[in-house]
C-alpha positions in Angstrom: 8.7 24.6 -16.6 11.8 22.5 -15.9 11.3 18.9 -14.9 12.3 17.7 -11.4 14.9 15.1 -11.0 12.2 12.6 -9.9 10.2 13.4 -13.1 13.2 12.8 -15.2 13.8 9.4 -13.6 10.2 8.4 -14.0 10.3 9.1 -17.7 13.5 7.1 -18.0 12.0 4.1 -16.1 8.9 4.2 -18.3 11.0 4.2 -21.4 13.8 1.7 -20.3 11.3 -0.9 -19.0 8.7 -0.3 -21.7 6.0 0.5 -19.2 2.9 1.6 -21.2 0.8 3.5 -18.6 2.6 6.7 -17.4 -0.3 7.3 -14.8 0.2 3.9 -13.1 3.5 4.7 -11.4 4.0 6.4 -8.1 6.6 7.0 -5.4 6.9 5.2 -2.1 9.0 3.4 0.5 8.8 0.4 2.9 7.2 1.2 6.2 10.0 2.4 8.4 10.4 0.8 11.8 12.0 2.5 14.8 14.8 0.5 16.3 15.4 2.4 19.5 14.9 5.8 21.3 17.4 7.4 23.6 15.9 10.3 25.6 18.6 12.8 26.7 18.2 16.2 28.4 17.0 18.6 25.7 17.1 16.1 22.8 15.8 12.7 21.9 17.9 10.4 19.6 16.1 7.8 17.5 17.3 5.0 15.3 15.3 3.9 12.3 15.7 1.2 9.7 17.4 2.6 6.5 15.0 4.6 4.3 14.8 3.2 0.8 12.6 5.0 -1.8 11.0 3.2 -4.7 9.0 3.9 -7.8 6.0 1.5 -7.7 4.3 0.6 -10.9 0.9 -1.2 -11.0 -0.7 -3.0 -14.0 -3.0 -6.0 -14.7 -0.1 -8.4 -14.2 1.1 -7.2 -10.8 3.3 -4.7 -9.1 6.8 -3.7 -10.1 9.2 -2.1 -7.5 12.1 0.0 -8.7 14.5 0.9 -5.8 16.2 4.3 -6.1 19.7 5.3 -5.2 19.4 8.7 -3.5 23.1 9.2 -3.8 22.8 9.0 -7.6 20.0 11.5 -8.2 17.3 8.9 -7.7 18.7 6.5 -10.3 16.9 3.2 -10.5 19.1 0.3 -9.3 16.9 -2.6 -10.4 13.5 -4.0 -10.7 11.5 -6.5 -8.6 8.1 -7.8 -9.8 5.2 -9.4 -7.8 2.5 -11.1 -9.8 -1.1 -10.7 -8.5 -1.4 -14.5 -8.7 1.6 -14.9 -6.3 -0.1 -12.7 -3.6 -2.4 -14.2 -1.0 -3.8 -10.8 -0.3 -3.5 -7.2 -1.4 -4.9 -4.3 0.6 -4.9 -0.5 0.1 -5.4 1.8 3.1 -5.8 5.6 2.9 -3.7 7.5 5.3 -3.4 11.1 6.5 0.0 11.9 5.0 0.8 8.7 3.2 -1.3 5.8 1.9 -0.3 2.2 2.6 -0.4 -1.0 0.6 -0.1 -4.4 2.4 0.9 -7.4 0.4 0.5 -10.9 2.0 2.7 -13.5 0.4 2.8 -17.1 1.5 5.3 -16.6 4.3 5.8 -12.9 4.4 3.9 -9.6 4.8 5.2 -6.5 3.0 4.0 -3.0 3.9 4.8 -0.1 1.7 3.9 3.6 2.2 2.8 5.6 -0.9 3.6 9.2 -0.7 0.5 11.4 -1.3 2.4 14.4 -2.6 6.0 15.6 -2.9 7.1 19.2 -3.5 7.3 20.2 -7.1 6.0 16.7 -8.2 2.3 17.1 -8.8 2.3 13.9 -11.0 2.5 11.9 -7.7 -0.9 13.1 -6.5 -2.5 12.8 -9.9 -1.2 9.3 -10.4 -2.2 8.2 -6.9 -5.8 9.4 -7.7 -5.8 7.5 -11.0 -4.5 4.3 -9.2 -7.2 4.5 -6.5 -9.9 5.0 -9.2 -8.6 1.8 -10.9 -8.2 -0.1 -7.6 -4.4 -0.4 -8.4 -5.4 -2.9 -11.1 -5.9 -5.5 -8.4 -8.3 -8.3 -9.4 -9.4 -10.2 -6.3 
């Protein structure tokens, strides 16, 4: 069976950044906020913050975020890392369609949605289950 574009990019990220645990990576995005709603006859127009997908990698050290460029076949455009020690609080919440992680930093709260499944990408569901079983490697 042919790999999906997302699977190809995951393999590339794991290799390029020498990430050892292929089950500790998943797919997500920041929680999207609605800016405004304009109800018109027969249609409603809404404006949202820009959607930015990420690969999210968890390990004993912390969380790595890899933003993806959707115009470049989900190519990774960098890496950000948050150490567990730098977080004041980490919380995982199960959701109906997407799960959520909340990260409290000294002066900022980050909320990310973790996609539960994506068409033709069964690895996302499998990896999410693995991460939940391992408490996302968070050591409180």
